C-alpha positions as CSV (number, residue, x, y, z in Angstrom):
1,M,95.5,154.7,75.4
2,A,97.2,157.6,76.5
3,T,98.6,158.9,79.2
4,T,101.2,161.3,81.5
5,N,102.1,162.4,84.9
6,S,102.2,164.9,87.4
7,G,103.2,164.2,90.2
8,N,100.2,161.9,92.0
9,T,98.2,162.3,89.3
10,I,98.0,160.6,85.6
11,V,96.2,162.3,82.7
12,V,94.0,159.2,80.6
13,N,92.1,160.9,77.8
14,G,91.9,164.2,78.5
15,I,91.2,163.5,82.1
16,E,93.2,164.4,85.1
17,V,93.3,161.0,87.4
18,E,94.8,161.2,90.8
19,V,97.0,158.2,92.0
20,F,97.4,156.7,95.5
21,N,100.5,155.3,97.0
22,F,100.0,152.4,99.5
23,Q,103.3,150.9,100.5
24,N,105.3,150.2,97.1
25,N,102.3,150.2,95.3
26,S,100.4,152.9,93.0
27,Y,96.7,153.1,92.1
28,A,94.2,154.8,90.3
29,F,90.2,155.1,89.8
30,I,89.3,155.0,86.0
31,S,85.9,155.8,85.1
32,S,84.2,155.2,81.6
33,D,81.5,156.8,80.0
34,T,80.2,153.7,78.1
35,A,79.9,149.8,80.0
36,I,83.8,148.3,80.1
37,D,83.9,144.2,80.3
38,W,86.5,142.6,81.7
39,E,89.0,141.8,79.4
40,S,88.6,145.3,78.2
41,A,89.0,146.9,81.9
42,E,92.4,144.5,81.7
43,I,93.4,145.6,78.6
44,A,93.1,149.6,79.0
45,S,94.9,148.9,82.3
46,E,97.9,147.6,80.4
47,S,98.2,150.6,78.3
48,I,97.9,152.8,81.1
49,T,101.9,154.2,82.8
50,Y,102.7,155.6,85.8
51,N,106.2,156.9,86.5
52,G,107.2,154.4,83.5
53,V,105.2,151.4,84.8
54,N,102.6,150.1,82.9
55,G,99.3,149.0,85.2
56,H,97.3,146.2,85.2
57,L,93.8,145.9,87.0
58,A,94.5,146.3,90.6
59,T,95.1,142.6,92.7
60,V,94.3,143.0,96.8
61,T,96.0,140.6,98.7
62,S,95.6,142.0,102.1
63,E,93.2,143.3,104.3
64,A,95.2,146.6,104.5
65,E,95.6,146.7,101.4
66,N,92.1,146.2,100.6
67,Q,91.3,148.9,103.5
68,F,93.3,151.4,101.6
69,I,91.6,150.9,98.4
70,V,88.4,150.9,99.9
71,D,88.8,154.2,101.8
72,N,90.9,156.5,99.0
73,V,90.4,154.7,95.8
74,Y,86.7,153.0,95.3
75,I,85.1,155.8,97.5
76,L,85.1,157.5,94.2
77,A,83.0,155.2,92.7
78,N,80.2,156.0,94.9
79,G,79.1,153.1,95.5
80,A,79.7,151.7,91.7
81,W,80.5,148.6,91.1
82,T,84.3,148.4,90.3
83,W,86.1,145.6,88.2
84,L,89.3,144.1,89.9
85,G,92.0,141.9,88.8
86,A,91.2,138.5,89.7
87,T,89.4,135.6,87.9
88,D,87.9,131.6,87.8
89,S,87.6,131.5,84.3
90,V,90.5,128.9,84.2
91,T,88.8,126.4,87.1
92,E,85.9,127.2,88.2
93,G,86.3,127.9,92.2
94,D,90.2,128.4,92.0
95,W,90.7,132.2,91.3
96,K,93.7,133.6,90.8
97,W,95.0,137.1,90.4
98,I,96.3,137.8,87.3
99,T,99.9,138.8,88.0
100,G,100.3,135.3,89.9
101,E,100.4,136.6,93.1
102,P,99.6,133.7,95.9
103,W,95.4,133.7,96.5
104,N,96.2,134.3,100.3
105,Y,92.9,136.8,101.2
106,S,90.0,137.8,100.4
107,N,86.7,140.0,100.9
108,W,83.9,138.0,99.4
109,D,80.2,139.6,100.4
110,E,77.8,137.1,102.4
111,G,77.5,134.0,100.0
112,Q,79.5,134.9,97.4
113,P,81.7,134.1,95.3
114,D,78.0,132.2,94.2
115,N,78.7,131.3,90.0
116,A,75.0,132.3,89.7
117,A,75.5,132.1,85.9
118,N,79.2,131.4,84.9
119,E,80.2,133.8,86.9
120,N,84.1,134.4,86.7
121,Y,85.2,137.9,87.3
122,L,86.2,140.0,90.5
123,H,84.4,143.1,91.4
124,Y,84.1,145.8,94.2
125,W,80.3,146.0,95.1
126,Y,78.5,147.4,98.2
127,G,80.5,148.7,100.4
128,G,83.6,147.5,99.7
129,T,83.1,143.9,99.6
130,W,84.2,141.9,96.9
131,N,81.4,139.6,94.2
132,D,81.6,137.6,90.8
133,N,80.7,138.9,88.2
134,N,80.1,137.4,84.1
135,S,82.3,139.5,82.0
136,N,80.2,142.0,81.0
137,N,77.7,142.7,83.9
138,Y,74.8,140.4,81.5
139,G,75.0,143.0,79.2
140,N,74.9,146.0,81.4
141,G,78.4,146.0,81.8
142,I,80.2,147.8,84.5
143,Y,81.8,151.7,84.4
144,S,84.6,152.0,86.5
145,Y,87.5,149.8,87.5
146,I,90.7,150.0,89.6
147,V,94.3,150.1,88.1
148,E,97.3,149.4,90.1
149,F,101.0,150.0,89.0
150,E,103.8,148.4,90.9
151,G,106.3,150.1,92.9
152,N,110.0,148.5,92.5
153,A,109.8,145.6,94.5
154,T,107.5,144.3,92.7
155,T,109.1,145.4,88.8
156,K,111.3,142.4,89.2
157,G,108.2,140.3,89.0
158,F,106.6,137.1,90.1
159,L,108.0,133.3,89.7
160,S,105.6,130.6,89.0
161,F,105.6,127.1,87.3
162,S,103.6,127.5,84.2
163,Q,101.3,124.5,85.7
164,S,100.7,122.2,88.4
165,N,101.5,119.0,87.1
166,F,104.7,118.1,84.5
167,S,105.4,115.0,83.1
168,V,109.3,113.2,82.4
169,N,110.3,109.5,81.4
170,E,112.2,107.6,83.3
171,D,115.0,108.2,80.0
172,G,115.5,111.4,80.9
173,T,113.5,112.9,78.3
174,A,110.8,115.5,79.0
175,V,106.8,114.7,78.6
176,T,106.0,118.2,79.5
177,E,108.1,121.3,78.8
178,I,109.2,122.4,82.8
179,L,108.4,126.4,82.5
180,V,109.1,128.6,85.2
181,N,107.1,132.5,84.2
182,R,107.7,135.6,85.4
183,T,105.0,138.2,85.8
184,G,104.2,141.4,86.9
185,G,107.1,142.9,85.7
186,S,110.6,141.6,84.2
187,T,112.8,144.7,85.0
188,G,116.7,143.3,86.0
189,E,117.8,140.0,86.8
190,V,116.6,137.6,89.3
191,S,117.1,134.4,90.1
192,A,115.1,131.2,92.5
193,T,116.4,128.0,93.8
194,I,114.9,124.9,92.7
195,T,114.3,122.5,95.7
196,F,112.5,118.5,95.6
197,T,110.6,116.9,97.8
198,D,110.2,112.9,98.1
199,G,107.0,111.5,97.1
200,T,106.3,107.8,95.6
201,A,109.6,108.7,94.1
202,T,113.1,108.8,96.4
203,G,115.9,111.4,95.7
204,C,119.2,111.4,96.9
205,G,122.7,113.5,96.1
206,C,124.8,110.1,95.6
207,G,127.0,110.0,92.6
208,A,126.1,110.2,89.2
209,T,126.2,106.3,88.3
210,S,123.9,105.0,90.9
211,V,120.1,103.7,90.1
212,N,119.2,103.2,93.9
213,E,117.2,106.2,93.8
214,D,114.8,107.9,91.2
215,F,116.0,111.2,90.6
216,Y,119.1,113.5,91.7
217,N,117.7,116.0,94.1
218,G,121.0,118.5,95.1
219,S,119.3,121.9,94.8
220,F,119.6,124.6,91.5
221,V,119.9,127.6,90.6
222,I,117.8,129.4,87.4
223,T,118.3,132.9,86.5
224,L,116.1,135.0,84.4
225,A,117.8,137.6,82.3
226,D,116.8,141.6,82.4
227,G,113.8,141.5,80.3
228,E,113.7,138.1,80.1
229,T,110.0,136.4,80.8
230,S,110.5,132.7,81.3
231,K,112.7,129.7,81.7
232,T,112.7,125.9,80.5
233,I,114.6,123.6,83.3
234,P,116.3,121.0,81.3
235,V,115.6,117.2,81.9
236,E,118.1,114.7,81.7
237,L,119.5,111.4,82.6
238,A,121.6,112.2,86.5
239,S,124.0,109.3,85.1
240,L,125.8,112.9,82.3
241,G,126.0,114.5,85.7
242,G,125.0,117.6,84.5
243,T,123.9,121.4,86.3
244,N,121.0,123.5,86.7
245,A,118.3,120.7,85.9
246,L,116.0,117.7,86.3
247,R,118.4,114.6,86.5
248,I,116.4,111.4,86.4
249,R,117.8,108.0,87.7
250,N,117.2,105.5,84.9
251,D,117.1,101.9,86.4
252,A,115.7,98.2,85.6
253,K,113.5,98.1,88.7
254,I,109.1,97.7,87.3
255,E,108.2,100.4,89.9
256,G,104.5,101.8,87.7
257,D,104.7,105.8,87.5
258,E,106.2,107.6,90.2
259,T,106.2,111.5,92.1
260,F,107.6,113.9,92.8
261,T,107.7,117.3,93.8
262,I,109.9,120.9,93.1
263,N,109.8,124.0,94.4
264,L,110.4,127.3,94.0
265,T,112.6,129.6,96.9
266,N,114.9,131.8,97.6
267,P,114.2,134.4,95.1
268,T,117.0,137.6,94.4
269,G,117.3,140.4,92.7
270,G,113.9,141.8,94.3
271,A,111.4,138.9,92.5
272,T,109.0,137.9,94.2
273,I,107.7,133.7,94.7
274,G,104.3,133.6,93.4
275,E,101.0,131.4,94.2
276,Q,102.1,128.4,91.8
277,S,105.2,127.6,93.8
278,S,105.5,123.7,93.8
279,A,104.4,121.3,91.1
280,V,104.3,118.0,90.8
281,V,107.0,116.0,88.5
282,T,105.5,112.4,87.5
283,I,108.1,109.8,86.1
284,A,106.6,107.5,83.4
285,D,108.2,103.6,84.0
286,D,109.7,102.2,80.8
287,D,110.3,99.0,82.5
288,T,107.9,96.0,81.6
289,V,106.8,92.8,83.4
290,N,109.2,89.7,82.7
291,P,106.6,87.0,81.8
292,D,108.9,84.4,83.5
293,A,108.3,86.5,87.3
294,T,105.3,84.9,88.7
295,L,103.5,85.1,91.3
296,A,101.8,81.5,93.8
297,I,99.6,81.2,95.9
298,S,99.3,78.2,97.9
299,V,97.1,76.6,101.4
300,N,97.0,73.9,104.0
301,K,93.0,73.1,103.8
302,D,91.1,73.5,100.6
303,I,88.0,73.6,102.9
304,L,87.5,75.6,106.0
305,S,84.7,75.6,108.7
306,E,83.1,78.8,109.2
307,S,83.0,78.2,112.9
308,A,87.4,77.5,112.6
309,G,87.9,81.2,113.4
310,N,91.2,82.2,113.8
311,N,94.3,80.6,111.9
312,A,91.6,78.1,110.3
313,A,94.6,77.9,107.3
314,I,97.6,78.9,106.2
315,G,98.5,80.6,102.8
316,T,102.0,80.6,101.2
317,V,102.9,83.1,98.4
318,T,105.7,81.8,96.2
319,R,107.9,84.1,94.2
320,S,109.2,82.7,91.0
321,L,112.5,85.0,90.8
322,V,114.0,85.8,94.3
323,T,116.2,88.6,94.1
324,N,118.3,90.5,96.6
325,E,114.9,93.1,98.0
326,D,112.3,92.2,100.1
327,L,108.8,91.8,97.6
328,V,105.8,93.6,99.3
329,V,102.6,91.1,97.9
330,T,99.5,92.5,97.9
331,L,96.6,90.6,99.0
332,T,92.9,90.3,97.5
333,N,90.2,88.3,99.1
334,S,86.8,88.5,96.8
335,E,84.6,87.3,99.7
336,T,85.5,88.8,102.9
337,T,82.0,88.2,104.2
338,Q,83.6,84.3,104.8
339,A,87.4,84.8,105.1
340,S,89.7,87.6,106.0
341,I,93.1,87.9,105.1
342,P,96.2,90.0,105.4
343,N,96.1,92.8,102.8
344,Q,100.0,92.8,102.5
345,V,102.4,90.2,102.7
346,T,106.6,90.9,102.5
347,I,108.8,88.5,101.2
348,L,111.8,89.2,102.3
349,A,115.5,89.9,100.5
350,N,116.8,86.5,99.0
351,Q,113.9,84.8,100.6
352,A,111.1,83.3,98.3
353,T,107.8,82.3,100.0
354,A,106.4,84.0,102.7
355,T,103.2,82.6,105.3
356,F,99.9,84.0,106.1
357,E,96.8,83.6,108.0
358,I,93.7,82.7,106.7
359,K,90.2,83.3,109.3
360,A,87.3,82.2,108.6
361,T,84.1,84.6,109.7
362,D,81.0,83.3,110.7
363,E,78.8,86.1,109.4
364,G,75.2,84.1,110.9
365,I,74.2,83.6,107.2
366,V,73.1,79.7,106.5
367,D,74.6,79.5,103.0
368,G,75.8,76.6,102.5
369,A,79.3,76.1,101.0
370,Q,81.1,79.6,99.4
371,N,84.2,79.5,96.8
372,V,86.8,82.4,98.0
373,N,89.0,83.4,95.5
374,I,92.4,85.2,97.3
375,T,95.0,86.7,94.4
376,A,98.5,87.8,95.1
377,S,100.1,90.9,93.1
378,A,103.5,93.1,93.1
379,T,105.3,95.4,90.8
380,G,106.9,93.3,88.5
381,F,105.0,90.4,89.1
382,N,102.4,88.4,87.5
383,N,99.4,87.6,89.5
384,G,98.8,84.8,91.0
385,S,95.5,83.1,92.7
386,Y,94.2,80.3,95.0
387,Q,90.6,79.2,95.9
388,I,89.8,77.6,98.6
389,T,85.8,77.1,100.1
390,V,84.1,78.4,103.2
391,T,81.3,76.5,104.3
392,D,78.6,76.3,107.3
393,I,78.2,72.2,106.7
394,D,79.0,70.6,109.6
395,L,78.1,67.3,107.8
396,P,79.0,65.3,104.3
397,D,78.7,67.7,101.5
398,L,78.8,65.1,98.4
399,V,79.4,66.7,94.6
400,I,79.0,64.0,92.1
401,S,81.7,65.5,89.4
402,S,83.6,64.2,86.2
403,L,80.6,62.7,84.9
404,V,82.2,61.2,81.8
405,A,80.5,58.8,79.6
406,T,82.2,56.0,77.2
407,P,81.5,55.8,73.7
408,P,79.9,54.5,71.6
409,L,76.4,56.4,73.1
410,L,73.6,54.3,70.7
411,T,69.7,55.1,71.1
412,G,67.9,52.3,73.1
413,K,71.6,50.7,74.4
414,Q,72.9,50.9,77.6
415,A,75.9,53.1,77.8
416,S,79.3,52.9,80.8
417,F,79.7,56.3,82.6
418,T,82.8,57.1,85.2
419,Y,82.5,59.8,87.6
420,R,83.8,61.3,90.6
421,I,82.2,62.0,94.2
422,E,83.7,64.4,96.3
423,N,82.9,65.2,99.5
424,K,82.6,68.9,99.9
425,G,81.6,69.0,104.4
426,L,83.4,68.6,106.6
427,T,83.0,65.3,108.0
428,N,83.9,61.9,106.8
429,A,81.4,60.4,104.3
430,I,82.5,56.8,104.2
431,S,79.4,54.6,104.6
432,L,77.0,56.9,102.9
433,F,79.5,57.3,99.9
434,Q,79.2,53.4,99.6
435,L,75.7,53.3,99.8
436,L,75.3,56.4,97.5
437,R,77.9,54.6,94.9
438,T,75.7,51.6,95.0
439,L,72.7,52.9,94.5
440,W,74.1,55.0,91.5
441,L,75.3,51.9,90.1
442,I,72.3,49.7,90.4
443,D,69.3,52.1,89.8
444,F,71.3,54.6,87.9
445,I,74.1,53.5,85.8
446,Y,73.6,49.9,84.5
447,P,69.6,50.4,82.8
448,L,70.5,53.7,81.7
449,I,69.3,54.1,78.1
450,I,69.7,56.5,75.8
451,S,67.0,58.3,74.3
């Protein structure tokens, strides 16, 4: 699209268009004889120049800027819908300016945006409020757009991370390239400082050979030369002692994947920090569980009464491999209505065991004996489990188990059996046990005929 400059006007395809200046930027209202979709309007905007600066669809980032455009530029539209430079086409509802500037201001009309039919593009309507629309206004098109030309301050560019999440391996190699993009201008040399925020991964400024933490957290500066529009941040092992890189510490701890945050700060050379000013980095753990590292649970009582309440029993967690670090063990309970246990217990450094309280729960339902499975888990260890029984039967509760026949078993012949009678109740059953055993032996076992 041909453009020429003349003072505060530009000529676009033979038509003189007035340019309006606000703070460091300039704006022009462009009308079209034919309907134009949003993508075409953005391409056309980028081909229009003013004082040697290429334009883009206008980005409106403050109430003052919006009011200036409405009063001086959009007024030329006489109320007609007019394209602006924002879209949520990548992620529905996540509106972004095409320049990468932060989305800190909006002037949506009441009930908007509503994404009525895949509406992903911003335009002015009705008195200067905003609406979302599809790219070609449902086939009707829109006939105007506003172009913005960045002033000297912002032709240096906006610096943003290319995405919100990156991944690296614990061995100091990148899974996804960590990239800083420079948009909205690339004039002159600019820089920014990379800083760090701990997450589940923790950093330190300690020596290169240290493996006490997960990454080196010393800040560093990235520099983009005149005309340079992106910069890759290297990833390496902290033990290499490099600079201007993400430096990962490769330890032998089984920690699972961990995260920390990198931040773009302190821009220089006239650059501005854009919307994606921080990103989460995931360190993929490369350590595996030692098959000899196991947890075991024991309990001092196998059968608990529902009415026992607090301290109904004491459980013990044991680790097979003792280290010089505390081990946080997570406890889970298969039947929380029958018994309660703490969510975690810590085995202290250089210790093999830790104890925890088991509380019996009376849920007010007659349900007999219920099995409760307790499981212990911890990073770097194989799980351990133990089963107890919680019962509301305050009488002997005899169960016959381990019933085994002695061969041979022949049709029409007597057979011999061994069995075990267990008392799952809470009171002794000596006399009843003897009676039942006699009944079994006399009435059932000896005359038993195989048929």
